[in-house]
C-alpha positions, 0 to 999 in steps of 0.5 A: 506520510506515504508516497504514491507514484503516478504509475502506482496512482494509475494502476489504482485509479484503473482498477477501481474505475474497473470495478465500478467504485471508482470512489472507493480507496486503498487500504494500506496495512501492516499485519504480523505473519510472513517469513519476517515477521511482517507483511503488508496488506493492500484492499479496496474498501469504501470508507475510512474506519473511525480511527484511520489517517485519510492521505490523498495523493495523485487523485488516490486515496489511502486509509492507514490504520494508526498501528500500521501508521507506526510501519508505513511513515515514509513508504513508497508505493509503486507499480512495476509492469515488466516481462518479469511480472507486474505488481505493487511494490512497496519501498520501506525505508523504516524495514530493518530486513525483507524477506527474498520474494520482497512481501514480508519485513522486520522492523 
């Protein structure tokens, strides 16, 4: 199960509304790459694929493919907006290590 904070859900809804697609969902995935071996991928999509797990949390639909589910179980998705920048932050208890920029991890 993925946890989405209120601030992340608010930002996702705001972004979807501003694009005129409030009915879309957020695809959350893990792909090979980055300096630690795996990197996260976030993208808006119209609908889930055949084998996707669909999670509805805080008014937001998440689509997660079966392979990514293995790496995203227990993940917390947050949105930070501060003086040093703004963006989504993923806290993954399954990651053995992360890179300095926080955008990739090893499992």
